[in-house]
C-alpha positions as CSV (number, residue, x, y, z in Angstrom):
1,M,-0.6,-3.1,-1.5
2,K,2.5,-1.4,-3.0
3,R,4.3,-3.5,-5.6
4,I,8.0,-3.3,-6.4
5,A,9.3,-3.7,-9.9
6,L,12.2,-6.3,-9.9
7,G,12.8,-6.4,-13.7
8,H,11.0,-7.5,-16.9
9,I,10.6,-10.4,-19.3
10,A,12.7,-9.4,-22.3
11,S,12.2,-12.3,-24.7
12,V,11.8,-16.0,-25.3
13,Y,14.6,-18.4,-24.9
14,G,14.6,-21.7,-26.8
15,V,11.5,-23.7,-27.7
16,K,10.4,-25.2,-24.2
17,G,8.9,-22.0,-22.8
18,W,11.9,-20.4,-21.1
19,L,12.3,-16.6,-20.9
20,K,15.1,-14.2,-20.9
21,I,14.9,-12.0,-17.8
22,H,16.2,-8.5,-17.3
23,S,16.7,-8.0,-13.6
24,N,16.9,-4.6,-11.8
25,T,18.1,-6.2,-8.6
26,S,21.7,-6.0,-7.4
27,P,23.1,-8.5,-7.9
28,M,20.9,-9.5,-10.7
29,E,20.4,-13.0,-9.4
30,N,18.5,-11.6,-6.4
31,I,15.4,-11.6,-8.5
32,L,15.4,-15.4,-8.3
33,N,15.0,-15.2,-4.5
34,Y,11.2,-14.5,-5.3
35,P,9.7,-17.7,-6.9
36,R,6.3,-16.1,-7.2
37,W,6.1,-13.0,-9.5
38,I,3.2,-10.7,-10.2
39,L,3.5,-9.8,-13.9
40,D,2.2,-6.5,-15.0
41,R,1.4,-6.3,-18.8
42,D,-0.3,-3.0,-19.6
43,G,-2.1,-2.9,-16.3
44,Q,-3.2,-6.6,-16.5
45,L,-1.8,-8.5,-13.5
46,M,-1.1,-12.1,-13.4
47,T,0.7,-14.2,-10.7
48,V,3.1,-16.9,-11.8
49,E,5.5,-19.2,-10.2
50,I,9.0,-19.8,-11.3
51,D,10.1,-23.5,-11.1
52,Q,13.5,-23.2,-12.8
53,A,16.0,-20.4,-13.3
54,R,19.6,-19.9,-13.9
55,P,22.2,-17.4,-15.1
56,H,22.8,-17.4,-18.9
57,G,25.5,-15.3,-20.4
58,K,25.2,-11.8,-19.0
59,G,21.7,-12.3,-18.0
60,L,19.2,-14.8,-16.6
61,V,16.7,-17.2,-18.0
62,A,13.6,-18.6,-16.2
63,H,10.8,-21.0,-16.7
64,I,7.2,-20.4,-15.5
65,V,5.2,-23.3,-14.2
66,G,3.0,-24.6,-16.9
67,C,4.6,-22.6,-19.7
68,D,6.1,-25.3,-21.9
69,D,6.1,-23.9,-25.4
70,R,7.6,-20.9,-27.2
71,E,4.3,-19.3,-28.2
72,L,2.8,-19.2,-24.8
73,A,6.2,-17.9,-23.5
74,R,6.0,-15.1,-26.0
75,S,2.7,-13.9,-24.4
76,Y,4.7,-13.0,-21.3
77,C,7.3,-11.0,-23.1
78,G,7.3,-7.2,-22.2
79,S,5.7,-7.9,-18.8
80,E,7.1,-6.2,-15.8
81,I,8.1,-8.5,-13.0
82,T,6.8,-7.2,-9.6
83,I,6.3,-8.5,-6.1
84,N,4.4,-7.1,-3.1
85,A,6.7,-4.7,-1.1
86,D,6.0,-6.6,2.0
87,E,7.8,-9.7,0.6
88,M,11.1,-7.9,0.7
89,P,13.4,-8.5,3.7
90,E,14.0,-5.6,6.0
91,P,17.0,-3.6,5.1
92,E,20.0,-3.4,7.3
93,D,20.2,-0.4,9.6
94,D,22.6,1.4,7.2
95,E,20.6,0.4,4.1
96,I,17.5,1.7,2.2
97,Y,15.7,0.4,-0.8
98,W,15.5,2.6,-3.8
99,H,11.6,2.5,-3.7
100,Q,11.6,3.9,-0.2
101,L,13.3,7.0,-1.7
102,E,10.8,7.6,-4.5
103,S,8.3,10.5,-3.8
104,L,10.3,11.8,-0.9
105,D,10.7,15.7,-0.9
106,V,14.3,16.9,-1.5
107,F,15.5,19.9,0.5
108,S,18.7,22.0,0.1
109,R,19.8,25.4,1.6
110,N,20.2,28.6,-0.3
111,A,23.0,31.0,0.4
112,E,21.1,32.6,3.3
113,G,20.8,29.1,4.9
114,D,17.1,28.7,4.4
115,N,15.6,25.4,3.5
116,I,14.3,25.3,-0.1
117,L,12.4,22.5,-1.8
118,L,14.0,21.2,-5.0
119,G,11.3,18.7,-5.8
120,K,10.4,15.1,-5.3
121,V,12.5,12.0,-6.0
122,S,11.2,10.6,-9.2
123,H,13.4,7.6,-9.4
124,L,17.1,6.6,-9.3
125,M,19.6,5.7,-12.0
126,E,22.7,3.6,-11.9
127,T,25.5,5.4,-13.7
128,G,28.5,3.2,-12.9
129,A,30.3,5.8,-10.9
130,N,27.6,6.4,-8.4
131,D,23.8,6.3,-8.3
132,V,21.9,9.4,-9.1
133,L,18.6,10.8,-7.7
134,V,16.3,12.2,-10.4
135,I,14.4,15.1,-8.8
136,R,11.4,16.4,-10.4
137,P,9.6,19.7,-9.7
138,S,6.6,19.4,-7.3
139,K,4.1,21.7,-5.7
140,G,6.1,24.3,-3.8
141,S,9.4,23.6,-5.4
142,I,11.9,26.4,-6.1
143,D,11.4,26.1,-9.9
144,R,10.2,23.7,-12.6
145,R,13.6,22.2,-13.4
146,E,14.5,18.6,-13.2
147,R,17.7,17.8,-11.3
148,L,20.2,15.0,-11.1
149,V,21.9,14.7,-7.8
150,P,24.5,12.1,-7.0
151,W,23.8,9.6,-4.3
152,L,26.9,10.4,-2.2
153,T,26.0,9.9,1.5
154,G,27.8,12.2,3.8
155,S,29.0,14.7,1.2
156,V,26.0,15.4,-1.0
157,V,23.1,13.3,0.8
158,L,23.1,14.6,4.3
159,D,19.9,13.2,5.7
160,V,17.4,10.6,4.7
161,N,14.2,10.4,6.6
162,P,11.6,8.2,4.9
163,E,9.3,8.3,7.9
164,K,9.0,12.1,7.8
165,G,9.1,12.1,4.0
166,F,12.3,14.0,3.2
167,I,15.9,14.0,2.0
168,R,18.3,16.8,2.8
169,V,21.1,17.4,0.3
170,D,24.0,19.7,0.0
171,W,23.3,20.8,-3.5
172,D,23.5,24.3,-5.2
173,P,19.9,25.0,-6.4
174,E,21.2,26.9,-9.3
175,F,22.9,23.7,-10.6
């Protein structure tokens, strides 16, 4: 079963077992829509349930069922917060989850109009202005360069087909 990373446990908060949570979801509170988390700490998996959570400052704090002291809470710090992919709601017709883009082949066209493989999507980054595809070289790619391609649908990103395993972009391979 594929797991999706939603964030991580950053540090302890207070003395009653609460934890500061860093969320990768947008908006950040969406991580709280999943009351059962699979924590991954160096490959060790543990399922926990969240019984209380709330925004705090610019972040979130949460409490795990049965974790009522600071030292026990500290043992969760650094854990990646994941869920099983099938727990996520289906995206709308015009939406796609970032995890669905990872590992897709990315093609562009050269000056002669031939399809060329730039590489595979490694991950995406938020930059503020727009999201960015991080494309790493793969078997059969044009070269061994990593590329950063802006996620601009219609102008740069022309076609996304997770079922067939590719993304087509309008991107100069020399850039």
